[in-house]
N, C-alpha and C positions, 0 to 999 in steps of 0.2 A: 552432521556435516552441512555446511551452507550450500545453497543452490545458487550457482552463478550463471547469469545470462549475458553472454557476450554480444556486443554490437546491436543493441536495439537502435531504433532510429534516433540518432544523436540530436538532431534539430528538435524533434518533438519532445524528447525527454528534457532537454535543456530549457526549452520554452515552458514546459509544464513546471519545472522546478523553479523557474523565475517568477512564477505566479505566487503572490502572497497567500492567497487562500489555499492553494494546493500545499504549500509548505506548512501552513498552520494545521491543515488536516493531518499531515504526516506527523507533526509534532504531537498533536493532541491524541492521536491513535497509536503512538509509539508503545505505550505501556498498558493500554486498556482498549477494549472494543467499545465503540460508541455508535449510537444511532445517528441518522441524518439530523433529527431534531436536536440532539445534544450537540452535534457539530455546529448547527446553525447558531445555537446560543453561545457556544464558546468562540466561534470565529467571527460572529457579528455580521454575517452576510445572509442573503435571502436563501430560502430552501432550494429554489431552482438553481442557484449558483452552486450550492453544496452538491446537489445531485449531478450537475455537469462536471464538476471537478472530480467527484468520486468516480464517475464513469471513465474519465480520462485516466485517472490514477489506476483504475482496475484494468483498463485496456493495456497499460504498460507494465502491469504486474507489480505495481508499487503499493497497492492495498489489497487485502483479502476481504471478501464478504462472507459473513456467517449469519446464522439465524438465532435469534434470542426468543425464547418462549416466555411470555408474561404469565403472571399468576392466574389471570382470567382465561388462559388458554389461547389467547391470540398470540401471533408471532410477528416479528419485525426484523428487518435486516440491521446488522451491526457491522462495523468496518474496523479493521486493524491494519496498521502499517506492516507491509511485508518487506519493506526495504531495510537493509542493514547498512549498505555502503554503496556509493556511486563513485566510480573512478573514470576519469576522462584522461585519455592518453593521446598525445600528439604523435602521429606517425607520418611516414612519407606520403601516405595516401589520404591523409586528413585526420580527423578526430575519431577515435574509437571510444565508446563508452561501455563500461561493464557494470552491471547492477548485481550486487550480492544480496540475496534475499535471506530473511530469517527462516530458520527451519521451524515449521509449525509443530504443534503438539502432536498431531496425528502422525507426522513424519517421524518424530522422536519415538513414539509408541511403536510404530511399525519397525523401526530399527532395533528397538529393545526386544520385541518378540522374535524378529528374525535372528537376533544374536543368541537366542536361547537354544 
C-alpha cells in the first residue's frame, strides 16, 4: 500500500519541484539508487549543488537515502526517489498538496511477513 502524506508545505514543495536539478535527480533515481557522484555526472551540476538538492528532497520525503557497501569494504550513500505522485488541489482555503510515496522493499517485506 502507498504511503500518502497530506499537506506538506505547498510553497516549499512547488518551489523545489520547479528546480531543474531537483527534478532531474528525481528522474535519475526513479528506477535505481545512485550516489551523489553519479548524480553529479548525470545532472551536469556541481557536487555541492547535488548535496543541497538531495538534502531538500530528503527533508520533504521525496528521496530516500541508503547505504551501498563497495567491494573494498568502504560504504557510501545512495539515493532513490521515494515520490510516486504529487497532487495539488485548489480548495476554499488555498492549495493543498498530497505526496504519494513509493512503498519501499522493506515495507513490502514487513507486510508479507505480517500477512503470514
